C-alpha positions, 0 to 999 in steps of 0.5 A: 914122892918127891923128885928123886935123886939117882941115888933113889931106888924103887923096886917094882913087881909085875912090872912087864905090862899093864900098871906095873909097866905105867908105874916103871915109866912114872918113877923113871920119868922123876928120876928114880933108879928102877929095878922092875921085876915079873917072871919075864921082861915082857913089854919092859924089853925096849924100855930096858935097852933104852934106859941106863936107870932101869934094870930087870930082876926075874922073880916068880913070886910063887917060887919059894926057891927063887927068893934068896936069888931075888934078894941077892940080885936086888943087894947086888944093884942097891945097898937099900931100897927107898921104895917097893911096890908090889903090883903083881897080881892075877885074876880068875872067876869062880863058876858056881853053875858048873857041875864041878867048880874049880875050887882049887882057883882059890889056891892058885889065886891066893898063891900069887896075889897074897903069898906072892906079895908076902914073899915079896915083902920078905925079899925087900924088907931087909933093904927097905929097913936100910933107906932113912925113910923107906915106903912100902906099897901093896896093890889091893883093889876097890873090889874088897869094898863090897862083894861081886859075883864070882869074885870069891877067890880074888876079892879074897886075896886082895881083902887079905893084902889090905889087912896084911898091909894094915897090920904091917903098917903097925909093926914097921913104924918103928923102922920108920918104914911107911905103908901105903895100900893102893885100891885101884878100880877097874883099869884097862890091862891085858888081865881086866881085857879078858873080863866079859861084864861091865866095868864102870869107870874104867881108865887106861893103866897110864892114868891110873899109874899117874894117879897112884904116883901122885897119890904116894907123894903124901904116904897115904895109908890107903888110896882108892880110886876112882872117887865115882866108884869108891861112893858106889861101892860104899852103897853096896857095903852100906846097903847089902840087900839092895846090892845083892838084888842089883848084882846077884845073878838071876834064877834060871829057869832050869834051877829048882826052887 
């Protein structure tokens, strides 16, 4: 993305913390007008008070009854969107060793990560089409590159995002809307801070956001980072039996043969 004028407007979801908050700062520093959304302002509050180019529109992406209200709120602030960065998401892990695994988790995670992103596209697309050359950006994950234990819900939702954006890219070409899918690795956010396993090549939210913002200048179809993790997952994808032997939980002594 080139240095923007005051008329360049971006909508960022999941902007109250983590990567979304860091991306908000990147766009503001580059001169963009930023419309930030999340269920609540969170860590954005101080930033909103200090920056006239930043506004907040509350949005629970899983609540379809809010969509018309959010669409109207966006239209009241701008006549077009030059970019939409759909970043909001969540994560839970399926523990198959439990007596009654929480299979409803699949519904919850898909509702936020995938359906929530689809709802956000529906809200923003009319304004994106009004920009001479709009950019629609969705955040998937490097988790789609190879399987991880307990990541059935999260990985499936992020894989759905990846395919959805790939297909949408084809349909939006006629409207001059570019589509990018971002696939970050492990980023230090309130969400990942709950993880109890090793996270190779963990980076700060600020570092991840800077990499994303720089990559978006060329409007790539996809951008996966860091490259060291990409290389590691390439092994997992192309040598699945080796990957399985290394990552699959070992049989416990209480498990019958």
